[in-house]
Structure formats: structure tokens, C-alpha cells
N, C-alpha and C positions, 0 to 999 in steps of 0.2 A: 594376630588380628587386631586392628585398631578399633577401639570401641568408643573412645571419648578423647577429645582434644580441647586444650585451653591455650589461648595465646592472643596476640594482636593481629588483626587483619591488616595486611600490608598491600593488598592489591585485589581488585575485582576483575573478573573475566566474564566474557559473554561469547559463546560459540553456538551459532544457530539458535535453537530454542533453549539451550542449556545455559544456566547462569551460576556463577559461584565466586569463591574467594580463594586467596592464598593466605593461610594463617601461619604466622611465625611461632613455632613451638620450640623453645630452647635453641634457636638459631637454625632450625630446619623448617622450610616452607612446605606446607601440605596444601595441595590443590583439592578443594572440596566443593562439590556441587550442592547448592542450597536451593530452597524455595525462594522465589522472588520476594515474598512477603517477609521472610527472615532477613534477607539482604538489606531491606529498607530499614530494619530495626538496629542495624549495627552502628555502634559508636567506635570509630577508628582510633579514638584517643585512649581507649581502655581495653583491657583484655576481655575477650568473649569466649564462649565455650559451646561445643556442639557434641551431641550424641551421634556416633558414626556407624554407618554400615559400609563395609568394605567388600568389593567384588573383584576377584582376581580372574583375569582371562589370560590366554597365552601371550597376547601382545600388549596388555595394559592392566593397570590396577586403578580402580575408580573408587573414590570416597564420596558418600552421600551423607550430608549433615542435617541435623534437626535440633531445634531448640529444646525439645522435650523428649525424654526417653520413650514416652507412650507413642509419639509420632513415629519414631524410629522403629519401634516394635510392630506397629501396624503396617508400616512400609514393608517390613520383612514378611508379614503375613500375605500382603497383596502380591509380592513378587514370587511367593512360593507357589502360586497358581500357575500351572503349565501354560506357557504362551504369553504370560504377563511379564513384561520387562520393567526395568527401573524407571524409564521415562513415563510409563503409564502411572506407576506409583507416585512419582513426583507430581504429575499433572493433577491427580485426584486430591492429593494433600495440599496442593496449592490453592485449589478452589473450595475445599471443604475442611472443616476442622474434624477432629477425631470422632466426636459424637455424631456429627452430621453424616460422615462417611459410613460409620458403622450402622446407623439407622437406615441409610439408603440401601445398604446391602441386606439388612434384616427385613426391610419392608418391601424388597423387590422393586425399588424405585428406579427403574431403568431410565426414565426421563431425566432425573437429576444426575445420574452417573454419566450419561452421554453428553452432558453439557461441558464436560472437561475436554480439553484439547486431546485429540487422538483416541478418544474413547468411543468406539462404535457400539452398536446394539449387541453384537455377538460377544464382544469383550465384556460388556456390562453384564450380560446374562451368565457368562462363564464365572465372573466374580461372585454373583449371587448363588449359583449352583454350588461352587466350591467352598464358599466361606460362610454361607448362611448357617446360623446356630453355632458358629465356631468362634465368635468374637466377644463372648460374654466377659472375658477378662478385661476388655477395654471399656466396658460400661457398667459392669456389675449385673448379675442376674438377680432381680429383686426377689423371686421366689426362693432362690438358694440362700440369699442373705437372710431372709426371714427364718428359714430352716436352721441356718447356722446360729443365729441369735438365740433360738430356742433350745438348741442341743449342745452347742460348743461352750464349755466353761472356761476356756483359755482366755487370758487377759488380752485387751486390745494391743498392747505392745508385743505380746507373743505372736499374735496374728500378723502384726506389722513386720516382725522379724522373719516370719515364714514367707511373706511376700518377697522380701529382699533376697532370702535364700533361694527362692524359686528362680528369680531373675539371674542370680549368679550361677546357679546350676545350668541355666539355659546358655550362659556364656562359656561353659566348659570348665568351671572351677569345681573342685572336689570338696567334700565335707570338711576335711581338716583345714584347708585354706580358708573356707568360709567362716567356720567357727572362730578361728583365730582373729580374723579381720573384723567380724561383726561386733567385737568388743569396742570398736570406735564409737558406737552409738551409746554415749553416756550423758547426753544432754537432758534437759528437763523433761522432755517427752518420755524418757525412759523411767524417770523417777515418778512422774505423775501420769499414769496410763490414761486418765480421763482426757488428757489433751488430745490424744489420737482421735477419740470419738467426737471431739468438738470441732475438728478440722473439716473444712469443705473438701470436696474431691480434688479441687485444684491445689489447695494448700497442702494436702497430703502428698500429691504428686511432686510438688516443689520440695517438700521435706525429704521425700524418698530420693529425689534426684541429688540433693545435697549429700545425703548419707552414702549413696552409691558412688559418687565421685570420690569421697574420702576413702571408701573401701577399695575402689579400683586403683587409686594411687598407692595405697598400702600393698595391695597384691602385686602391682607392677614393680614396686621397689624390692619386694621379696624375691621376684623372679630374676632380678639382675645381679 
């Protein structure tokens, strides 16, 4: 299963409403469908990277790429709903950022959801019914955070490690692999736990992306 790719974009492609790129990774070209807003951000002169969701069917394998892991993971949640395909997920994430999309589902905002291409009222209602109250991981449940702050004595870096472990578990890695590879996190945020608390949500996501990339590279090297 391909989860992350890094390389130079060597070609753009456009088929009907689908748009994407070919990314050269160690001499192999991977065709990846992207959001249009991400394609516009690409600098062809330098390496770029994407978090990947791979879908295998009898006649084809498709790769869907995202700049942030949280976008990829929300995409996975959306297409887990019965009858919701990847193009619907791409359309929603094209028009709405993660917080806007989660809030629209939580607030039963059918009007906003149906503004995206191919999203009718029935599809929007299905998303709300299936995913409402199941997306706290993407925004943080304020009541739960308050409760955790009052009762959980673990350090911020320990909590940060647990978040990373949870993601790696969801990707199919086992405890032994995870424990060995998480030792890669040895930078200042490990030595000074206060830094984790001082980060904005966006900065924390970027930091976690960086660490996950290092860990996934380590895990990939061990498996070869």
C-alpha cells in the first residue's frame, strides 16, 4: 500500500473532471490525482510530496494525493460511507478546507455541502447521517480536551507520541515496528515538552507530518 510519495512532478494530466500529475520517485513515474488547488501550488523545479490513498480495483489502481495527512485521512472517512466514491471526496475537499467540511457535516449544513460539484441533497444528507459526531479527531472535542487536561498527567510529548502511534496503527504497523521507529523523534520538541503546547494546530500538524515521513521511510527501509 502506497501511503506517501516524494519526488519531482514531471507532467500534469487532465481527464474530464479529474486532474493530476506524474511524480518521478527514484525513476518510477506515479500517476496521482490531486485537488486542483494543490496542483496550482506545485513548483516543478523542486521535489514535492503527497500523502496518498490507494484504491485497487480489478482493472486499475488509482492514487489520490493530498498535501496534508489530515486531508488524506478525512478523505478516507468520507469514502468509507456507503455509496460515496472518491470523486465526491475530492470535490468536497477541493471546495472546503478540513475544518469547514467537518463543521458543515456536524452542523447539518446541507446547503454548503451541495455547493460542491456532484453533491446532491441525498448524498449530503447521507454524509451527515453517517459521519456526524464521528469527526472529532479532525477538529478536537473541546469538552474532551478539557477533561483530559484535568485528569491526564502524561506530558505533552507523550500525548504527541500516542497520536503518532495511533496513526501508524491505522496504517497496519505493529507495536514493535512503531516503538523502534519512533526513536527518530529526538529533536528539541522532545527535549522541551513545552514546545508542543505552544504550537498552533497547523504548526503541530506540520511537525507531525515531518516526523511521520521520517518514520515511514525508516519502516519502508526495514521492510525491504
